C-alpha positions in Angstrom: 19.5 -30.2 26.4 21.9 -28.6 28.9 25.0 -29.0 26.7 26.8 -26.0 25.1 28.0 -26.4 21.5 31.1 -24.3 20.6 31.2 -23.1 17.0 33.1 -20.5 15.1 30.3 -19.0 13.0 26.6 -19.4 13.9 24.0 -18.5 11.3 20.3 -18.1 12.2 17.9 -18.9 9.4 18.0 -21.1 6.3 16.3 -18.9 3.8 18.1 -17.3 0.8 20.4 -15.2 3.1 21.3 -17.8 5.7 21.8 -20.6 3.1 23.8 -18.3 0.9 26.1 -17.5 3.9 26.9 -21.1 4.7 27.6 -21.8 1.0 29.9 -18.9 0.4 31.7 -19.3 3.7 32.3 -23.0 2.8 33.9 -21.9 -0.5 36.4 -19.9 1.6 37.2 -22.9 3.8 35.3 -21.7 6.8 34.1 -25.2 7.8 33.1 -24.6 11.5 29.7 -23.2 10.6 26.4 -24.2 12.0 23.0 -22.9 10.7 20.0 -22.9 13.1 16.5 -23.2 11.5 13.3 -23.2 13.5 11.4 -25.0 10.8 11.8 -28.5 9.3 13.1 -27.4 5.9 15.1 -24.7 4.1 13.3 -22.0 2.2 12.5 -19.1 4.5 9.6 -17.0 3.2 9.2 -19.3 0.2 8.6 -22.2 2.6 6.2 -20.4 4.8 4.1 -18.5 2.2 2.3 -21.3 0.4 -1.1 -19.5 0.1 -3.1 -20.0 -3.1 -1.5 -18.1 -6.0 1.8 -17.4 -4.2 4.4 -16.4 -6.7 7.4 -14.1 -7.2 7.0 -10.6 -8.7 10.7 -10.5 -9.8 11.6 -12.2 -13.1 12.7 -15.8 -12.6 16.2 -15.5 -14.1 16.9 -12.6 -11.8 15.5 -14.2 -8.7 18.2 -16.8 -8.1 21.8 -16.9 -6.8 24.3 -15.8 -9.5 26.4 -18.9 -8.6 23.4 -21.3 -9.0 21.4 -20.3 -12.0 18.4 -22.4 -12.9 17.8 -22.9 -16.6 14.7 -24.9 -15.9 12.4 -22.2 -14.7 8.9 -22.9 -16.0 7.7 -19.3 -16.3 8.8 -15.8 -16.5 7.6 -15.3 -12.9 8.1 -18.4 -10.8 5.4 -19.8 -8.5 6.1 -20.4 -4.8 6.6 -24.1 -5.0 9.1 -23.9 -7.8 11.2 -21.3 -5.9 11.1 -23.5 -2.8 12.2 -26.5 -4.8 15.1 -24.4 -6.2 16.3 -23.5 -2.7 16.1 -27.2 -1.7 18.1 -28.3 -4.7 20.7 -25.6 -4.2 21.2 -26.7 -0.6 21.6 -30.4 -1.7 24.0 -29.6 -4.5 26.1 -27.4 -2.2 26.3 -30.2 0.4 25.4 -27.9 3.3 22.2 -29.6 4.7 24.4 -31.4 7.2 25.4 -28.0 8.7 21.8 -27.1 9.3 20.0 -27.9 12.6 16.3 -28.1 11.8 13.6 -27.6 14.4 15.8 -25.3 16.5 14.5 -21.9 17.5 16.7 -19.2 18.9 15.3 -17.7 22.1 18.1 -15.3 23.1 21.5 -14.0 21.9 23.8 -12.2 24.2 27.3 -10.8 23.6 29.9 -11.4 26.4 32.5 -8.6 26.1 34.9 -10.4 28.6 35.1 -13.5 26.3 34.4 -11.7 23.0 31.9 -14.4 22.1 28.1 -14.8 21.6 26.0 -17.0 23.8 23.0 -18.2 21.9 20.1 -19.9 23.7 17.9 -22.2 21.7 15.1 -24.7 22.1 17.8 -27.4 21.7 20.5 -26.2 24.0 23.1 -23.4 24.1 25.6 -22.4 21.5 28.8 -20.5 22.0 29.9 -18.6 18.9 32.7 -16.2 17.9 30.6 -14.8 15.0 26.8 -14.5 14.8 25.1 -14.1 11.4 21.4 -13.2 11.4 19.7 -14.5 8.3 16.2 -14.3 9.7 14.9 -12.1 6.8 12.5 -9.2 6.8 9.4 -11.2 5.8 9.4 -13.8 8.6 7.1 -12.5 11.4 3.4 -11.9 10.3 1.8 -8.7 11.2 -1.7 -9.0 12.6 -3.8 -5.8 12.6 -4.9 -4.3 15.9 -8.6 -4.8 15.4 -11.0 -5.4 18.3 -12.8 -8.7 18.5 -10.5 -11.1 16.6 -10.6 -13.5 19.6 -14.4 -13.5 19.5 -14.8 -14.5 15.9 -16.6 -17.9 15.7 -15.0 -19.0 12.4 -11.5 -19.7 11.3 -8.8 -17.0 11.2 -5.3 -17.2 9.7 -2.6 -15.0 8.1 -1.6 -15.6 4.5 1.9 -16.5 5.8 0.3 -19.2 7.9 -2.2 -20.5 5.4 -4.4 -23.3 6.8 -5.1 -25.6 3.9 -7.3 -27.8 6.1 -9.9 -25.0 6.1 -12.4 -25.4 3.3 -13.3 -22.3 1.4 -15.6 -23.6 -1.4 -19.0 -22.1 -1.2 -18.2 -20.2 2.1 -18.2 -16.5 3.0 -14.6 -15.3 3.1 -13.2 -12.0 4.2 -9.7 -10.9 3.1 -8.3 -8.0 5.1 -5.7 -6.1 3.2 -4.9 -5.3 -0.4 -1.1 -5.8 -0.5 1.1 -8.2 -2.4 -0.3 -11.4 -1.0 -3.9 -10.3 -1.2 -3.5 -9.4 -4.9 -2.4 -13.1 -5.5 -4.9 -14.8 -3.0 -8.1 -13.0 -4.1 -8.1 -14.0 -7.8 -7.1 -17.6 -6.8 -10.0 -18.2 -4.4 -12.7 -15.9 -5.8 -14.0 -18.5 -8.4 -14.7 -21.1 -5.7 -15.9 -19.2 -2.6 -19.5 -18.4 -2.0 -18.9 -14.8 -1.3 -15.8 -12.7 -0.8 -15.4 -9.4 0.9 -12.1 -7.6 0.3 -11.3 -4.9 2.8 -9.2 -2.1 1.4 -7.6 0.7 3.4 -5.4 2.1 0.6 -5.8 1.2 -3.1 -2.5 -0.1 -4.5 -0.9 0.7 -7.8 -1.1 -2.4 -10.0 0.8 -3.1 -13.3 0.2 -5.9 -15.8 2.2 -9.0 -15.0 4.2 -9.8 -18.1 4.2 -13.5 -17.3 4.4 -16.4 -19.8 5.4 -20.1 -19.7 8.8 -20.9 -21.0 8.5 -23.5 -23.8 10.8 -26.6 -23.7 13.0 -25.3 -26.6 13.7 -22.0 -24.7 14.6 -23.9 -21.5 16.9 -26.2 -23.5 18.6 -23.1 -25.0 19.3 -21.8 -21.5 20.9 -25.1 -20.6 23.0 -25.5 -23.8 24.0 -22.1 -25.0 26.8 -20.6 -22.8 26.1 -17.2 -21.5 22.5 -17.0 -22.8 20.8 -17.1 -19.4 23.3 -14.6 -17.9 22.6 -12.3 -20.8 18.8 -12.4 -20.2 19.4 -11.9 -16.5 21.5 -8.9 -17.2 18.8 -7.4 -19.4 16.2 -8.0 -16.7 18.5 -6.4 -14.1 19.1 -3.3 -16.2 15.4 -2.8 -17.0 14.5 -3.0 -13.4 17.3 -0.6 -12.4 15.9 2.0 -14.8 13.0 2.4 -12.3 15.5 3.8 -9.7 15.7 7.1 -11.6 12.0 7.8 -10.9 11.9 6.3 -7.5 14.9 8.3 -6.1 15.7 11.2 -8.4 13.3 12.4 -11.1 9.7 11.9 -10.3 8.7 12.7 -13.9 10.4 9.5 -14.9 7.6 7.6 -13.3 5.1 9.0 -15.7 5.1 6.1 -18.2 4.7 3.6 -15.4 1.8 5.6 -13.9 0.1 5.8 -17.3 0.4 2.1 -17.8 -1.1 1.4 -14.4 -4.0 3.8 -15.0 -4.7 2.2 -18.4 -4.6 -1.3 -16.8 -7.2 -0.2 -14.3 -9.4 1.5 -16.9 -9.4 -1.5 -19.3 -10.2 -4.1 -16.6 -12.7 -2.1 -14.5 -15.5 -0.5 -16.5 -17.7 0.5 -13.5 -16.7 4.2 -12.8 -17.7 4.0 -9.2 -15.6 0.9 -8.5 -12.7 2.3 -10.6 -12.7 5.4 -8.5 -12.4 3.4 -5.3 -9.5 1.4 -6.9 -7.6 4.5 -8.0 -4.6 5.2 -5.7 -4.4 8.6 -4.1 -0.6 8.7 -3.6 2.5 8.8 -5.8 3.3 5.6 -7.6 6.2 3.8 -6.0 5.5 5.2 -2.5 4.1 1.9 -1.6 5.1 -1.4 -3.3 4.0 -1.5 -6.9 2.1 -4.8 -7.5 1.9 -7.0 -10.5 -1.3 -8.8 -11.5 -3.4 -9.6 -14.6 -6.4 -10.8 -12.7 -6.7 -8.7 -9.5 -9.0 -6.1 -11.0 -11.0 -8.7 -12.9 -11.5 -10.6 -9.6 -13.0 -7.5 -7.9 -15.6 -7.2 -10.7 -16.9 -10.7 -10.1 -20.6 -11.1 -9.0 -19.6 -12.8 -5.7 -16.8 -10.3 -4.8 -17.4 -7.0 -2.9 -14.7 -4.4 -2.3 -15.2 -2.8 1.1 -13.5 0.6 1.7 -15.3 1.7 4.9 -12.8 1.3 7.8 -13.1 -1.8 10.0 -14.5 -0.9 13.4 -14.3 -4.4 14.9 -14.7 -8.1 14.4 -17.9 -9.7 15.7 -18.5 -13.5 16.3 -20.3 -13.5 12.9 -18.2 -11.3 10.7 -16.7 -7.8 10.3 -18.3 -4.6 11.4 -17.4 -1.5 9.5 -17.5 2.2 10.6 -20.9 2.7 8.9 -22.4 0.1 11.3 -22.8 -2.6 8.8 -22.0 -6.2 9.8 -20.5 -8.2 6.9 -21.1 -11.9 7.6 -18.1 -14.2 7.2 -17.2 -17.8 7.9 -13.4 -17.4 7.4 -11.1 -14.4 8.0 -7.9 -14.2 5.9 -5.4 -11.7 7.2 -3.2 -10.2 4.5 -1.6 -7.4 6.3 2.1 -8.2 5.7 5.0 -8.5 8.2 6.9 -6.9 11.0 9.8 -5.5 8.9 11.2 -2.5 10.9 10.0 -4.0 14.3 10.6 -7.7 14.0 10.1 -9.5 17.4 13.5 -11.3 16.8 15.3 -8.0 17.4 14.2 -8.3 21.1 16.2 -11.5 21.4 19.6 -10.0 20.5 21.6 -8.2 23.2 24.9 -6.3 22.6 27.8 -5.1 24.7 25.8 -3.0 27.1 22.9 -5.5 27.4 20.5 -3.5 25.2 18.5 -5.4 22.7 18.5 -4.5 19.0 14.8 -3.7 19.4 15.6 -1.2 22.1 18.6 0.3 20.3 16.5 0.8 17.1 13.4 2.0 18.8 15.4 4.8 20.5 17.8 5.7 17.7 16.0 4.4 14.6 16.7 1.2 12.7 20.2 1.6 11.3 23.3 -0.3 10.6 26.6 0.2 8.6 26.2 -0.9 5.1 23.0 -2.7 6.2 25.2 -5.4 7.9 27.0 -4.4 11.1 25.8 -2.4 14.1 27.8 -0.4 16.7 27.7 -2.0 20.1 27.3 -5.5 18.6 30.7 -6.9 17.8 31.1 -9.8 15.4 27.4 -9.5 14.5 26.4 -9.5 10.8 22.8 -8.8 9.8 21.7 -10.0 6.4 18.8 -8.2 4.8 19.4 -5.5 7.5 18.5 -1.8 7.6 18.4 0.1 4.3 18.8 -3.0 2.1 15.2 -3.6 1.0 14.1 -3.0 -2.5 10.8 -2.0 -4.2 11.9 -2.7 -7.8 14.3 -5.6 -8.1 15.7 -8.8 -6.7 16.7 -9.0 -3.0 19.0 -11.8 -3.9 21.3 -9.3 -5.6 21.5 -7.3 -2.3 21.9 -10.5 -0.3 24.9 -11.6 -2.4 26.4 -8.1 -2.0 26.2 -8.5 1.8 27.6 -12.1 1.6 30.7 -10.7 -0.2 31.1 -8.2 2.7 30.6 -10.9 5.3 33.1 -13.4 3.7 35.7 -10.7 3.3 35.2 -9.6 6.9 35.9 -13.1 8.2 38.8 -13.6 5.8 40.3 -10.3 7.0 39.8 -11.3 10.6 41.6 -14.7 9.9 44.4 -13.1 8.0 45.0 -10.3 10.5 44.5 -12.6 13.6 41.6 -10.6 14.9 39.2 -11.8 17.6 36.5 -9.1 17.1 35.5 -6.3 14.8 32.9 -3.7 15.7 31.9 -0.8 13.5 32.8 2.6 14.9 29.7 4.5 16.0 30.9 7.7 14.3 31.3 5.8 11.0 27.8 4.3 11.4 26.3 7.6 12.2 27.9 9.4 9.2 26.8 6.6 6.9 23.2 6.7 8.0 23.1 10.5 8.0 24.0 10.3 4.3 21.4 7.6 3.7 18.7 9.7 5.4 19.6 12.7 3.2 19.3 10.5 0.1 16.1 9.0 1.3 14.5 12.4 1.8 14.5 12.9 -2.0 12.8 9.6 -2.8 9.2 8.6 -3.5 9.0 6.5 -0.4 8.6 9.5 1.9 6.0 11.4 -0.1 3.2 10.8 2.3 1.9 7.2 2.1 2.0 4.5 4.8 4.1 1.5 3.9 6.3 -1.2 5.3 9.3 0.9 4.1 8.6 3.3 7.0 9.2 3.0 10.7 7.2 4.6 13.6 9.2 7.9 13.2 8.3 8.3 9.5 11.7 7.4 8.3 12.3 4.8 5.6 15.1 2.6 7.2 14.1 -0.6 5.3 14.8 0.5 1.8 18.0 1.2 -0.2 17.7 4.7 -1.7 19.9 4.3 -4.7 21.0 2.1 -7.6 21.7 -1.4 -6.4 25.1 -1.6 -8.1 26.3 1.2 -5.8 25.4 -1.0 -2.8 27.4 -3.8 -4.5 30.4 -1.6 -4.9 30.2 -0.4 -1.3 30.2 -4.0 0.0 32.7 -5.5 -2.4 35.5 -5.3 0.2 35.5 -5.2 4.0 36.8 -1.8 5.1 38.7 -2.6 8.3 39.5 1.0 9.0 35.8 1.6 9.8 36.0 -0.8 12.7 37.3 -1.2 16.3 39.2 -4.5 16.5 40.9 -6.7 19.0 43.6 -9.3 18.4 43.2 -13.0 19.2 45.3 -15.6 20.9 43.0 -18.4 20.0 45.0 -21.0 18.0 41.8 -22.1 16.2 41.4 -18.6 14.7 45.0 -18.2 13.8 45.3 -21.6 12.1 45.4 -21.7 8.3 42.4 -23.6 6.9 43.0 -27.0 5.5 42.5 -26.9 1.7 
């Protein structure tokens, strides 16, 4: 297609953040909004990650929009399919699917300072937008390890985020590379049916019991019929999660009870002292993501499962060769090595005022934004789940809704003040991030482990280093004084919305 579609607000991505953006903007009578989604359905990471055992590690009542509670959750921790269905229903009930263009991938975004608009090239033509909202998420681009020989492997290879259900695993030799959040769910799910399973561990994770249970019909009925009950449970879950922030960011001794619980969990489930020693983490709890599982350790004690802790040297046509020279035969390689969080390839597709991409800007200066949402040099760009918004303890949807409030108030302010563009002042952004770095320096995330929270410079730009309610307070209102702005003469921007 050679046509150019002119739109007021263009949103990229139809996961929790992008979908939330179009819903909340619609509530404020911003109707000229289009969402571009490269896949054929909404859902984001909960659409893409359908590997065996995929589930959430945040309590169900907390892991939903506050404006679209779901009293029908089946369990305390929801499985992937149920979350995906929830996102679909929310889109249908909000009536926003008609604003989503499915099967459209964004290939380049460039800001034109002369026109004050964004030119967005896609696989289905070009879009011309006043405001660009990136809802691509942090867990969208799988990270494949840099290991020699992958292309030479004779069997099937796939990432957990691109699970190939057509590949049979029953009775076969399977290798899982990685011991992070997805591996902890995949391994117990496939271990009973595979012939042999090798699990390759570089760093032992901290694992806590998963306090999961099914919700009986009577309890679900109570959530539907008793006003305020589900919100009260949600508030309690939020508060209990927020208590962890004290240990993660301020007083390391506050982590002692969590550390003791994790060690007891390991000791109870793994009796073999040699295996238990290899599964004991050597870094401070919380430095890497704390995982939840009742059956991870049990799976590793099965007769057909082998934990491999020798470093991987290369992949051969027949399996995996470790540094001790042993070749471990495999028919299928499952890559469970996470995502490009601080170095997403999508950042290379976004060019600002001076033509520099976000990837280039952030590789030189570090990944940073103002309130995780706006970036100097990129006018009218709003990044959802941006720098310093990630969490290691609670629901990302809380952070997303905080950013949505900031986005909506920004566009409302621009409409009310007759503004064409807003761009955060570089000095304001620098001061904000200097304060964040000072706060992060006292947290558990920079105590020496390697994690997705960190960038190549050793900073932790992906994670919010404080209580989440403080981020909510900081983003409650759009602070126009922090921004350069230009007035508009466009009648479409100045016109009052029809209500």
